[in-house]
PDB file of N, CA, C and O in Angstrom:
ATOM      1  N   MET A   1     -83.727  16.419  29.284  1.00  0.00           N
ATOM      2  CA  MET A   1     -84.539  16.546  30.471  1.00  0.00           C
ATOM      3  C   MET A   1     -85.406  15.303  30.637  1.00  0.00           C
ATOM      4  O   MET A   1     -85.971  14.788  29.672  1.00  0.00           O
ATOM      5  N   LEU A   2     -85.497  14.841  31.858  1.00  0.00           N
ATOM      6  CA  LEU A   2     -86.296  13.668  32.174  1.00  0.00           C
ATOM      7  C   LEU A   2     -87.777  13.990  32.086  1.00  0.00           C
ATOM      8  O   LEU A   2     -88.216  15.061  32.504  1.00  0.00           O
ATOM      9  N   VAL A   3     -88.531  13.070  31.547  1.00  0.00           N
ATOM     10  CA  VAL A   3     -89.981  13.187  31.458  1.00  0.00           C
ATOM     11  C   VAL A   3     -90.586  12.150  32.381  1.00  0.00           C
ATOM     12  O   VAL A   3     -90.134  11.006  32.413  1.00  0.00           O
ATOM     13  N   ILE A   4     -91.598  12.536  33.128  1.00  0.00           N
ATOM     14  CA  ILE A   4     -92.348  11.580  33.935  1.00  0.00           C
ATOM     15  C   ILE A   4     -93.715  11.409  33.286  1.00  0.00           C
ATOM     16  O   ILE A   4     -94.439  12.381  33.074  1.00  0.00           O
ATOM     17  N   THR A   5     -94.054  10.182  32.977  1.00  0.00           N
ATOM     18  CA  THR A   5     -95.371   9.863  32.451  1.00  0.00           C
ATOM     19  C   THR A   5     -96.133   9.153  33.553  1.00  0.00           C
ATOM     20  O   THR A   5     -95.670   8.150  34.095  1.00  0.00           O
ATOM     21  N   VAL A   6     -97.292   9.673  33.877  1.00  0.00           N
ATOM     22  CA  VAL A   6     -98.109   9.095  34.942  1.00  0.00           C
ATOM     23  C   VAL A   6     -99.291   8.379  34.303  1.00  0.00           C
ATOM     24  O   VAL A   6    -100.096   8.989  33.601  1.00  0.00           O
ATOM     25  N   GLU A   7     -99.384   7.089  34.554  1.00  0.00           N
ATOM     26  CA  GLU A   7    -100.509   6.292  34.070  1.00  0.00           C
ATOM     27  C   GLU A   7    -101.475   6.114  35.244  1.00  0.00           C
ATOM     28  O   GLU A   7    -101.254   5.259  36.102  1.00  0.00           O
ATOM     29  N   LEU A   8    -102.526   6.902  35.287  1.00  0.00           N
ATOM     30  CA  LEU A   8    -103.478   6.837  36.394  1.00  0.00           C
ATOM     31  C   LEU A   8    -104.344   5.586  36.343  1.00  0.00           C
ATOM     32  O   LEU A   8    -104.905   5.180  37.361  1.00  0.00           O
ATOM     33  N   GLU A   9    -104.458   4.980  35.191  1.00  0.00           N
ATOM     34  CA  GLU A   9    -105.143   3.702  35.034  1.00  0.00           C
ATOM     35  C   GLU A   9    -104.093   2.721  34.527  1.00  0.00           C
ATOM     36  O   GLU A   9    -104.020   2.455  33.327  1.00  0.00           O
ATOM     37  N   GLY A  10    -103.285   2.186  35.425  1.00  0.00           N
ATOM     38  CA  GLY A  10    -102.095   1.434  35.060  1.00  0.00           C
ATOM     39  C   GLY A  10    -102.294   0.013  34.587  1.00  0.00           C
ATOM     40  O   GLY A  10    -101.376  -0.567  34.006  1.00  0.00           O
ATOM     41  N   ASP A  11    -103.463  -0.574  34.814  1.00  0.00           N
ATOM     42  CA  ASP A  11    -103.669  -1.952  34.370  1.00  0.00           C
ATOM     43  C   ASP A  11    -103.509  -2.036  32.856  1.00  0.00           C
ATOM     44  O   ASP A  11    -104.224  -1.369  32.107  1.00  0.00           O
ATOM     45  N   ASN A  12    -102.571  -2.858  32.419  1.00  0.00           N
ATOM     46  CA  ASN A  12    -102.313  -3.086  30.990  1.00  0.00           C
ATOM     47  C   ASN A  12    -101.917  -1.823  30.219  1.00  0.00           C
ATOM     48  O   ASN A  12    -102.172  -1.723  29.019  1.00  0.00           O
ATOM     49  N   CYS A  13    -101.295  -0.862  30.908  1.00  0.00           N
ATOM     50  CA  CYS A  13    -100.932   0.389  30.239  1.00  0.00           C
ATOM     51  C   CYS A  13     -99.688   0.251  29.369  1.00  0.00           C
ATOM     52  O   CYS A  13     -99.424   1.113  28.531  1.00  0.00           O
ATOM     53  N   TRP A  14     -98.926  -0.815  29.556  1.00  0.00           N
ATOM     54  CA  TRP A  14     -97.726  -1.049  28.743  1.00  0.00           C
ATOM     55  C   TRP A  14     -97.874  -2.389  28.026  1.00  0.00           C
ATOM     56  O   TRP A  14     -97.256  -3.374  28.428  1.00  0.00           O
ATOM     57  N   PRO A  15     -98.676  -2.436  26.983  1.00  0.00           N
ATOM     58  CA  PRO A  15     -98.947  -3.708  26.311  1.00  0.00           C
ATOM     59  C   PRO A  15     -97.696  -4.350  25.713  1.00  0.00           C
ATOM     60  O   PRO A  15     -97.665  -5.562  25.499  1.00  0.00           O
ATOM     61  N   ASP A  16     -96.671  -3.552  25.443  1.00  0.00           N
ATOM     62  CA  ASP A  16     -95.439  -4.117  24.886  1.00  0.00           C
ATOM     63  C   ASP A  16     -94.741  -5.055  25.859  1.00  0.00           C
ATOM     64  O   ASP A  16     -93.935  -5.885  25.440  1.00  0.00           O
ATOM     65  N   LEU A  17     -95.034  -4.941  27.146  1.00  0.00           N
ATOM     66  CA  LEU A  17     -94.392  -5.815  28.132  1.00  0.00           C
ATOM     67  C   LEU A  17     -94.910  -7.246  28.074  1.00  0.00           C
ATOM     68  O   LEU A  17     -94.223  -8.170  28.509  1.00  0.00           O
ATOM     69  N   ALA A  18     -96.106  -7.437  27.546  1.00  0.00           N
ATOM     70  CA  ALA A  18     -96.679  -8.788  27.483  1.00  0.00           C
ATOM     71  C   ALA A  18     -95.772  -9.726  26.696  1.00  0.00           C
ATOM     72  O   ALA A  18     -95.592 -10.881  27.082  1.00  0.00           O
ATOM     73  N   GLU A  19     -95.203  -9.245  25.605  1.00  0.00           N
ATOM     74  CA  GLU A  19     -94.328 -10.097  24.789  1.00  0.00           C
ATOM     75  C   GLU A  19     -92.930 -10.231  25.388  1.00  0.00           C
ATOM     76  O   GLU A  19     -92.132 -11.044  24.922  1.00  0.00           O
ATOM     77  N   LYS A  20     -92.630  -9.442  26.415  1.00  0.00           N
ATOM     78  CA  LYS A  20     -91.306  -9.496  27.034  1.00  0.00           C
ATOM     79  C   LYS A  20     -91.276 -10.316  28.318  1.00  0.00           C
ATOM     80  O   LYS A  20     -90.210 -10.568  28.880  1.00  0.00           O
ATOM     81  N   LEU A  21     -92.474 -10.736  28.786  1.00  0.00           N
ATOM     82  CA  LEU A  21     -92.520 -11.544  29.998  1.00  0.00           C
ATOM     83  C   LEU A  21     -91.685 -12.797  29.829  1.00  0.00           C
ATOM     84  O   LEU A  21     -91.704 -13.438  28.779  1.00  0.00           O
ATOM     85  N   ASP A  22     -90.964 -13.130  30.861  1.00  0.00           N
ATOM     86  CA  ASP A  22     -90.130 -14.333  30.859  1.00  0.00           C
ATOM     87  C   ASP A  22     -89.067 -14.323  29.761  1.00  0.00           C
ATOM     88  O   ASP A  22     -88.677 -15.380  29.265  1.00  0.00           O
ATOM     89  N   THR A  23     -88.597 -13.135  29.379  1.00  0.00           N
ATOM     90  CA  THR A  23     -87.484 -13.011  28.437  1.00  0.00           C
ATOM     91  C   THR A  23     -86.420 -12.129  29.079  1.00  0.00           C
ATOM     92  O   THR A  23     -86.701 -11.427  30.050  1.00  0.00           O
ATOM     93  N   PRO A  24     -85.203 -12.158  28.547  1.00  0.00           N
ATOM     94  CA  PRO A  24     -84.143 -11.288  29.076  1.00  0.00           C
ATOM     95  C   PRO A  24     -84.413  -9.800  28.856  1.00  0.00           C
ATOM     96  O   PRO A  24     -83.725  -8.953  29.426  1.00  0.00           O
ATOM     97  N   ASP A  25     -85.414  -9.479  28.031  1.00  0.00           N
ATOM     98  CA  ASP A  25     -85.724  -8.073  27.779  1.00  0.00           C
ATOM     99  C   ASP A  25     -86.473  -7.405  28.924  1.00  0.00           C
ATOM    100  O   ASP A  25     -86.574  -6.179  28.962  1.00  0.00           O
ATOM    101  N   LEU A  26     -86.995  -8.186  29.850  1.00  0.00           N
ATOM    102  CA  LEU A  26     -87.700  -7.631  31.006  1.00  0.00           C
ATOM    103  C   LEU A  26     -86.918  -8.004  32.256  1.00  0.00           C
ATOM    104  O   LEU A  26     -86.794  -9.180  32.598  1.00  0.00           O
ATOM    105  N   ILE A  27     -86.398  -6.995  32.928  1.00  0.00           N
ATOM    106  CA  ILE A  27     -85.625  -7.199  34.149  1.00  0.00           C
ATOM    107  C   ILE A  27     -86.404  -6.569  35.295  1.00  0.00           C
ATOM    108  O   ILE A  27     -86.728  -5.382  35.261  1.00  0.00           O
ATOM    109  N   ARG A  28     -86.694  -7.353  36.281  1.00  0.00           N
ATOM    110  CA  ARG A  28     -87.404  -6.836  37.448  1.00  0.00           C
ATOM    111  C   ARG A  28     -86.372  -6.461  38.504  1.00  0.00           C
ATOM    112  O   ARG A  28     -85.528  -7.270  38.892  1.00  0.00           O
ATOM    113  N   GLY A  29     -86.461  -5.227  38.955  1.00  0.00           N
ATOM    114  CA  GLY A  29     -85.538  -4.752  39.976  1.00  0.00           C
ATOM    115  C   GLY A  29     -85.753  -5.465  41.298  1.00  0.00           C
ATOM    116  O   GLY A  29     -86.831  -5.994  41.568  1.00  0.00           O
ATOM    117  N   THR A  30     -84.717  -5.472  42.115  1.00  0.00           N
ATOM    118  CA  THR A  30     -84.795  -6.138  43.415  1.00  0.00           C
ATOM    119  C   THR A  30     -84.934  -5.145  44.554  1.00  0.00           C
ATOM    120  O   THR A  30     -85.065  -5.543  45.711  1.00  0.00           O
ATOM    121  N   GLY A  31     -84.907  -3.869  44.243  1.00  0.00           N
ATOM    122  CA  GLY A  31     -85.058  -2.859  45.278  1.00  0.00           C
ATOM    123  C   GLY A  31     -85.065  -1.473  44.664  1.00  0.00           C
ATOM    124  O   GLY A  31     -84.591  -1.265  43.547  1.00  0.00           O
ATOM    125  N   ILE A  32     -85.612  -0.531  45.415  1.00  0.00           N
ATOM    126  CA  ILE A  32     -85.619   0.861  44.963  1.00  0.00           C
ATOM    127  C   ILE A  32     -85.296   1.736  46.162  1.00  0.00           C
ATOM    128  O   ILE A  32     -85.749   1.479  47.278  1.00  0.00           O
ATOM    129  N   ALA A  33     -84.513   2.764  45.918  1.00  0.00           N
ATOM    130  CA  ALA A  33     -84.170   3.730  46.960  1.00  0.00           C
ATOM    131  C   ALA A  33     -84.296   5.126  46.358  1.00  0.00           C
ATOM    132  O   ALA A  33     -84.102   5.314  45.157  1.00  0.00           O
ATOM    133  N   ILE A  34     -84.618   6.087  47.191  1.00  0.00           N
ATOM    134  CA  ILE A  34     -84.756   7.472  46.747  1.00  0.00           C
ATOM    135  C   ILE A  34     -83.830   8.340  47.593  1.00  0.00           C
ATOM    136  O   ILE A  34     -83.859   8.283  48.822  1.00  0.00           O
ATOM    137  N   ALA A  35     -83.011   9.141  46.922  1.00  0.00           N
ATOM    138  CA  ALA A  35     -82.140  10.089  47.611  1.00  0.00           C
ATOM    139  C   ALA A  35     -82.559  11.503  47.226  1.00  0.00           C
ATOM    140  O   ALA A  35     -82.826  11.781  46.057  1.00  0.00           O
ATOM    141  N   VAL A  36     -82.615  12.385  48.203  1.00  0.00           N
ATOM    142  CA  VAL A  36     -82.934  13.784  47.957  1.00  0.00           C
ATOM    143  C   VAL A  36     -81.624  14.572  47.929  1.00  0.00           C
ATOM    144  O   VAL A  36     -80.829  14.511  48.867  1.00  0.00           O
ATOM    145  N   LEU A  37     -81.416  15.301  46.854  1.00  0.00           N
ATOM    146  CA  LEU A  37     -80.249  16.181  46.737  1.00  0.00           C
ATOM    147  C   LEU A  37     -80.751  17.601  46.957  1.00  0.00           C
ATOM    148  O   LEU A  37     -81.453  18.152  46.109  1.00  0.00           O
ATOM    149  N   SER A  38     -80.398  18.193  48.084  1.00  0.00           N
ATOM    150  CA  SER A  38     -81.013  19.455  48.501  1.00  0.00           C
ATOM    151  C   SER A  38     -80.826  20.589  47.499  1.00  0.00           C
ATOM    152  O   SER A  38     -81.669  21.483  47.421  1.00  0.00           O
ATOM    153  N   ARG A  39     -79.756  20.568  46.743  1.00  0.00           N
ATOM    154  CA  ARG A  39     -79.521  21.596  45.728  1.00  0.00           C
ATOM    155  C   ARG A  39     -79.115  20.926  44.416  1.00  0.00           C
ATOM    156  O   ARG A  39     -78.174  21.362  43.751  1.00  0.00           O
ATOM    157  N   GLY A  40     -79.829  19.872  44.054  1.00  0.00           N
ATOM    158  CA  GLY A  40     -79.445  19.060  42.907  1.00  0.00           C
ATOM    159  C   GLY A  40     -79.703  19.667  41.548  1.00  0.00           C
ATOM    160  O   GLY A  40     -79.100  19.241  40.563  1.00  0.00           O
ATOM    161  N   MET A  41     -80.579  20.649  41.464  1.00  0.00           N
ATOM    162  CA  MET A  41     -80.890  21.279  40.184  1.00  0.00           C
ATOM    163  C   MET A  41     -79.957  22.469  39.954  1.00  0.00           C
ATOM    164  O   MET A  41     -79.454  23.060  40.910  1.00  0.00           O
ATOM    165  N   GLU A  42     -79.730  22.813  38.703  1.00  0.00           N
ATOM    166  CA  GLU A  42     -78.908  23.992  38.396  1.00  0.00           C
ATOM    167  C   GLU A  42     -79.469  25.239  39.048  1.00  0.00           C
ATOM    168  O   GLU A  42     -78.720  26.156  39.386  1.00  0.00           O
ATOM    169  N   SER A  43     -80.786  25.281  39.228  1.00  0.00           N
ATOM    170  CA  SER A  43     -81.443  26.434  39.850  1.00  0.00           C
ATOM    171  C   SER A  43     -81.203  26.483  41.355  1.00  0.00           C
ATOM    172  O   SER A  43     -81.505  27.484  42.004  1.00  0.00           O
ATOM    173  N   GLY A  44     -80.660  25.401  41.908  1.00  0.00           N
ATOM    174  CA  GLY A  44     -80.476  25.330  43.357  1.00  0.00           C
ATOM    175  C   GLY A  44     -81.623  24.650  44.071  1.00  0.00           C
ATOM    176  O   GLY A  44     -81.578  24.459  45.287  1.00  0.00           O
ATOM    177  N   ARG A  45     -82.659  24.282  43.316  1.00  0.00           N
ATOM    178  CA  ARG A  45     -83.797  23.579  43.915  1.00  0.00           C
ATOM    179  C   ARG A  45     -83.445  22.107  44.133  1.00  0.00           C
ATOM    180  O   ARG A  45     -82.485  21.601  43.551  1.00  0.00           O
ATOM    181  N   PRO A  46     -84.229  21.418  44.976  1.00  0.00           N
ATOM    182  CA  PRO A  46     -83.951  20.006  45.242  1.00  0.00           C
ATOM    183  C   PRO A  46     -84.286  19.099  44.066  1.00  0.00           C
ATOM    184  O   PRO A  46     -85.163  19.393  43.254  1.00  0.00           O
ATOM    185  N   SER A  47     -83.566  17.999  44.002  1.00  0.00           N
ATOM    186  CA  SER A  47     -83.847  16.959  43.016  1.00  0.00           C
ATOM    187  C   SER A  47     -83.877  15.609  43.726  1.00  0.00           C
ATOM    188  O   SER A  47     -83.470  15.486  44.881  1.00  0.00           O
ATOM    189  N   LEU A  48     -84.361  14.614  43.016  1.00  0.00           N
ATOM    190  CA  LEU A  48     -84.430  13.255  43.544  1.00  0.00           C
ATOM    191  C   LEU A  48     -83.651  12.326  42.629  1.00  0.00           C
ATOM    192  O   LEU A  48     -83.660  12.485  41.408  1.00  0.00           O
ATOM    193  N   THR A  49     -82.988  11.369  43.220  1.00  0.00           N
ATOM    194  CA  THR A  49     -82.364  10.294  42.460  1.00  0.00           C
ATOM    195  C   THR A  49     -82.996   8.988  42.907  1.00  0.00           C
ATOM    196  O   THR A  49     -83.022   8.676  44.097  1.00  0.00           O
ATOM    197  N   PHE A  50     -83.507   8.224  41.947  1.00  0.00           N
ATOM    198  CA  PHE A  50     -84.080   6.909  42.217  1.00  0.00           C
ATOM    199  C   PHE A  50     -83.041   5.867  41.842  1.00  0.00           C
ATOM    200  O   PHE A  50     -82.492   5.894  40.740  1.00  0.00           O
ATOM    201  N   ARG A  51     -82.778   4.961  42.751  1.00  0.00           N
ATOM    202  CA  ARG A  51     -81.834   3.872  42.511  1.00  0.00           C
ATOM    203  C   ARG A  51     -82.621   2.571  42.430  1.00  0.00           C
ATOM    204  O   ARG A  51     -83.386   2.237  43.334  1.00  0.00           O
ATOM    205  N   ILE A  52     -82.422   1.840  41.333  1.00  0.00           N
ATOM    206  CA  ILE A  52     -83.069   0.541  41.155  1.00  0.00           C
ATOM    207  C   ILE A  52     -81.964  -0.496  41.019  1.00  0.00           C
ATOM    208  O   ILE A  52     -81.166  -0.454  40.082  1.00  0.00           O
ATOM    209  N   ASP A  53     -81.929  -1.418  41.958  1.00  0.00           N
ATOM    210  CA  ASP A  53     -80.926  -2.483  41.941  1.00  0.00           C
ATOM    211  C   ASP A  53     -81.435  -3.641  41.096  1.00  0.00           C
ATOM    212  O   ASP A  53     -82.536  -4.143  41.318  1.00  0.00           O
ATOM    213  N   LEU A  54     -80.630  -4.062  40.127  1.00  0.00           N
ATOM    214  CA  LEU A  54     -80.995  -5.167  39.256  1.00  0.00           C
ATOM    215  C   LEU A  54     -80.437  -6.477  39.801  1.00  0.00           C
ATOM    216  O   LEU A  54     -79.432  -6.469  40.513  1.00  0.00           O
ATOM    217  N   PRO A  55     -81.070  -7.595  39.479  1.00  0.00           N
ATOM    218  CA  PRO A  55     -80.650  -8.885  40.029  1.00  0.00           C
ATOM    219  C   PRO A  55     -79.200  -9.260  39.703  1.00  0.00           C
ATOM    220  O   PRO A  55     -78.568 -10.004  40.453  1.00  0.00           O
ATOM    221  N   ASP A  56     -78.673  -8.748  38.589  1.00  0.00           N
ATOM    222  CA  ASP A  56     -77.300  -9.098  38.207  1.00  0.00           C
ATOM    223  C   ASP A  56     -76.256  -8.181  38.838  1.00  0.00           C
ATOM    224  O   ASP A  56     -75.072  -8.268  38.512  1.00  0.00           O
ATOM    225  N   GLY A  57     -76.690  -7.310  39.735  1.00  0.00           N
ATOM    226  CA  GLY A  57     -75.765  -6.420  40.427  1.00  0.00           C
ATOM    227  C   GLY A  57     -75.638  -5.043  39.803  1.00  0.00           C
ATOM    228  O   GLY A  57     -75.088  -4.137  40.429  1.00  0.00           O
ATOM    229  N   ARG A  58     -76.137  -4.861  38.576  1.00  0.00           N
ATOM    230  CA  ARG A  58     -76.105  -3.530  37.976  1.00  0.00           C
ATOM    231  C   ARG A  58     -77.110  -2.632  38.681  1.00  0.00           C
ATOM    232  O   ARG A  58     -78.045  -3.097  39.334  1.00  0.00           O
ATOM    233  N   VAL A  59     -76.891  -1.341  38.529  1.00  0.00           N
ATOM    234  CA  VAL A  59     -77.741  -0.350  39.190  1.00  0.00           C
ATOM    235  C   VAL A  59     -78.214   0.657  38.148  1.00  0.00           C
ATOM    236  O   VAL A  59     -77.437   1.101  37.303  1.00  0.00           O
ATOM    237  N   VAL A  60     -79.498   1.014  38.214  1.00  0.00           N
ATOM    238  CA  VAL A  60     -80.071   2.048  37.355  1.00  0.00           C
ATOM    239  C   VAL A  60     -80.318   3.273  38.223  1.00  0.00           C
ATOM    240  O   VAL A  60     -80.927   3.168  39.288  1.00  0.00           O
ATOM    241  N   LEU A  61     -79.846   4.441  37.773  1.00  0.00           N
ATOM    242  CA  LEU A  61     -80.128   5.701  38.451  1.00  0.00           C
ATOM    243  C   LEU A  61     -80.976   6.560  37.533  1.00  0.00           C
ATOM    244  O   LEU A  61     -80.667   6.718  36.352  1.00  0.00           O
ATOM    245  N   VAL A  62     -82.055   7.117  38.085  1.00  0.00           N
ATOM    246  CA  VAL A  62     -82.926   8.024  37.348  1.00  0.00           C
ATOM    247  C   VAL A  62     -83.114   9.252  38.228  1.00  0.00           C
ATOM    248  O   VAL A  62     -83.412   9.140  39.417  1.00  0.00           O
ATOM    249  N   GLU A  63     -82.937  10.419  37.630  1.00  0.00           N
ATOM    250  CA  GLU A  63     -83.051  11.661  38.393  1.00  0.00           C
ATOM    251  C   GLU A  63     -84.185  12.513  37.859  1.00  0.00           C
ATOM    252  O   GLU A  63     -84.490  12.490  36.666  1.00  0.00           O
ATOM    253  N   THR A  64     -84.805  13.266  38.758  1.00  0.00           N
ATOM    254  CA  THR A  64     -85.840  14.216  38.377  1.00  0.00           C
ATOM    255  C   THR A  64     -85.865  15.329  39.416  1.00  0.00           C
ATOM    256  O   THR A  64     -85.285  15.204  40.495  1.00  0.00           O
ATOM    257  N   SER A  65     -86.533  16.397  39.080  1.00  0.00           N
ATOM    258  CA  SER A  65     -86.671  17.482  40.051  1.00  0.00           C
ATOM    259  C   SER A  65     -87.745  17.107  41.061  1.00  0.00           C
ATOM    260  O   SER A  65     -88.679  16.370  40.747  1.00  0.00           O
ATOM    261  N   LEU A  66     -87.603  17.612  42.256  1.00  0.00           N
ATOM    262  CA  LEU A  66     -88.639  17.400  43.269  1.00  0.00           C
ATOM    263  C   LEU A  66     -89.956  17.988  42.785  1.00  0.00           C
ATOM    264  O   LEU A  66     -91.021  17.414  43.016  1.00  0.00           O
ATOM    265  N   ARG A  67     -89.883  19.119  42.123  1.00  0.00           N
ATOM    266  CA  ARG A  67     -91.094  19.791  41.633  1.00  0.00           C
ATOM    267  C   ARG A  67     -91.848  18.895  40.637  1.00  0.00           C
ATOM    268  O   ARG A  67     -93.069  18.767  40.731  1.00  0.00           O
ATOM    269  N   LEU A  68     -91.141  18.279  39.694  1.00  0.00           N
ATOM    270  CA  LEU A  68     -91.794  17.409  38.717  1.00  0.00           C
ATOM    271  C   LEU A  68     -92.368  16.169  39.395  1.00  0.00           C
ATOM    272  O   LEU A  68     -93.473  15.734  39.069  1.00  0.00           O
ATOM    273  N   PHE A  69     -91.624  15.604  40.330  1.00  0.00           N
ATOM    274  CA  PHE A  69     -92.118  14.436  41.061  1.00  0.00           C
ATOM    275  C   PHE A  69     -93.373  14.789  41.849  1.00  0.00           C
ATOM    276  O   PHE A  69     -94.331  14.016  41.860  1.00  0.00           O
ATOM    277  N   MET A  70     -93.382  15.936  42.502  1.00  0.00           N
ATOM    278  CA  MET A  70     -94.552  16.343  43.281  1.00  0.00           C
ATOM    279  C   MET A  70     -95.762  16.598  42.390  1.00  0.00           C
ATOM    280  O   MET A  70     -96.897  16.379  42.814  1.00  0.00           O
ATOM    281  N   THR A  71     -95.535  17.055  41.168  1.00  0.00           N
ATOM    282  CA  THR A  71     -96.633  17.220  40.218  1.00  0.00           C
ATOM    283  C   THR A  71     -97.251  15.864  39.895  1.00  0.00           C
ATOM    284  O   THR A  71     -98.472  15.737  39.807  1.00  0.00           O
ATOM    285  N   ALA A  72     -96.399  14.848  39.717  1.00  0.00           N
ATOM    286  CA  ALA A  72     -96.899  13.490  39.476  1.00  0.00           C
ATOM    287  C   ALA A  72     -97.686  12.990  40.680  1.00  0.00           C
ATOM    288  O   ALA A  72     -98.750  12.392  40.522  1.00  0.00           O
ATOM    289  N   VAL A  73     -97.171  13.231  41.880  1.00  0.00           N
ATOM    290  CA  VAL A  73     -97.858  12.810  43.110  1.00  0.00           C
ATOM    291  C   VAL A  73     -99.214  13.499  43.220  1.00  0.00           C
ATOM    292  O   VAL A  73    -100.198  12.865  43.601  1.00  0.00           O
ATOM    293  N   LYS A  74     -99.279  14.782  42.894  1.00  0.00           N
ATOM    294  CA  LYS A  74    -100.549  15.513  42.954  1.00  0.00           C
ATOM    295  C   LYS A  74    -101.585  14.896  42.017  1.00  0.00           C
ATOM    296  O   LYS A  74    -102.756  14.777  42.377  1.00  0.00           O
ATOM    297  N   ALA A  75    -101.160  14.505  40.822  1.00  0.00           N
ATOM    298  CA  ALA A  75    -102.086  13.880  39.867  1.00  0.00           C
ATOM    299  C   ALA A  75    -102.597  12.545  40.409  1.00  0.00           C
ATOM    300  O   ALA A  75    -103.784  12.239  40.299  1.00  0.00           O
ATOM    301  N   ILE A  76    -101.712  11.767  40.984  1.00  0.00           N
ATOM    302  CA  ILE A  76    -102.102  10.471  41.550  1.00  0.00           C
ATOM    303  C   ILE A  76    -103.021  10.676  42.742  1.00  0.00           C
ATOM    304  O   ILE A  76    -104.035   9.992  42.877  1.00  0.00           O
ATOM    305  N   ARG A  77    -102.667  11.611  43.597  1.00  0.00           N
ATOM    306  CA  ARG A  77    -103.477  11.873  44.789  1.00  0.00           C
ATOM    307  C   ARG A  77    -104.861  12.399  44.407  1.00  0.00           C
ATOM    308  O   ARG A  77    -105.851  12.060  45.057  1.00  0.00           O
ATOM    309  N   ALA A  78    -104.940  13.222  43.364  1.00  0.00           N
ATOM    310  CA  ALA A  78    -106.235  13.735  42.915  1.00  0.00           C
ATOM    311  C   ALA A  78    -107.144  12.584  42.480  1.00  0.00           C
ATOM    312  O   ALA A  78    -108.360  12.642  42.665  1.00  0.00           O
ATOM    313  N   ARG A  79    -106.558  11.556  41.911  1.00  0.00           N
ATOM    314  CA  ARG A  79    -107.344  10.405  41.436  1.00  0.00           C
ATOM    315  C   ARG A  79    -107.645   9.411  42.549  1.00  0.00           C
ATOM    316  O   ARG A  79    -108.748   8.870  42.613  1.00  0.00           O
ATOM    317  N   TYR A  80    -106.664   9.163  43.437  1.00  0.00           N
ATOM    318  CA  TYR A  80    -106.780   8.075  44.408  1.00  0.00           C
ATOM    319  C   TYR A  80    -106.754   8.506  45.861  1.00  0.00           C
ATOM    320  O   TYR A  80    -106.826   7.653  46.746  1.00  0.00           O
ATOM    321  N   GLY A  81    -106.653   9.797  46.140  1.00  0.00           N
ATOM    322  CA  GLY A  81    -106.540  10.230  47.519  1.00  0.00           C
ATOM    323  C   GLY A  81    -105.219   9.787  48.097  1.00  0.00           C
ATOM    324  O   GLY A  81    -104.217   9.714  47.387  1.00  0.00           O
ATOM    325  N   ASP A  82    -105.213   9.490  49.384  1.00  0.00           N
ATOM    326  CA  ASP A  82    -103.970   9.062  50.022  1.00  0.00           C
ATOM    327  C   ASP A  82    -103.759   7.549  49.932  1.00  0.00           C
ATOM    328  O   ASP A  82    -102.771   7.022  50.445  1.00  0.00           O
ATOM    329  N   GLY A  83    -104.703   6.849  49.272  1.00  0.00           N
ATOM    330  CA  GLY A  83    -104.559   5.411  49.074  1.00  0.00           C
ATOM    331  C   GLY A  83    -105.142   4.577  50.191  1.00  0.00           C
ATOM    332  O   GLY A  83    -105.252   3.359  50.045  1.00  0.00           O
ATOM    333  N   GLU A  84    -105.518   5.181  51.291  1.00  0.00           N
ATOM    334  CA  GLU A  84    -106.093   4.440  52.414  1.00  0.00           C
ATOM    335  C   GLU A  84    -107.513   4.007  52.097  1.00  0.00           C
ATOM    336  O   GLU A  84    -108.388   4.846  51.885  1.00  0.00           O
ATOM    337  N   GLY A  85    -107.739   2.734  52.065  1.00  0.00           N
ATOM    338  CA  GLY A  85    -109.078   2.209  51.896  1.00  0.00           C
ATOM    339  C   GLY A  85    -109.662   2.378  50.510  1.00  0.00           C
ATOM    340  O   GLY A  85    -110.857   2.156  50.317  1.00  0.00           O
ATOM    341  N   VAL A  86    -108.854   2.765  49.542  1.00  0.00           N
ATOM    342  CA  VAL A  86    -109.359   2.964  48.191  1.00  0.00           C
ATOM    343  C   VAL A  86    -109.370   1.627  47.464  1.00  0.00           C
ATOM    344  O   VAL A  86    -108.350   0.945  47.367  1.00  0.00           O
ATOM    345  N   VAL A  87    -110.534   1.269  46.960  1.00  0.00           N
ATOM    346  CA  VAL A  87    -110.661   0.049  46.166  1.00  0.00           C
ATOM    347  C   VAL A  87    -111.357   0.442  44.868  1.00  0.00           C
ATOM    348  O   VAL A  87    -112.469   0.970  44.895  1.00  0.00           O
ATOM    349  N   HIS A  88    -110.710   0.190  43.736  1.00  0.00           N
ATOM    350  CA  HIS A  88    -111.311   0.506  42.425  1.00  0.00           C
ATOM    351  C   HIS A  88    -111.440  -0.733  41.612  1.00  0.00           C
ATOM    352  O   HIS A  88    -111.921  -0.681  40.480  1.00  0.00           O
TER     353      HIS A  88
END
């Protein structure tokens, strides 16, 4: 099962990336797309598929339930509101 980790204070939250900057171990995607699968879960509930296009043409797909994604959104929204005019 996919786990979503939400870093509400994201600045420097992944210190391991500092040593990977400018190395082949860090690949920055060139685009992201989200597809909703109306009955993607075994339960029949909706799921989401995130597509990340890599510069070399490979594609990463990550799937999660809509319910889990919305829980992450609720946590972010509780901290930052809708993002309009928020400066921290």
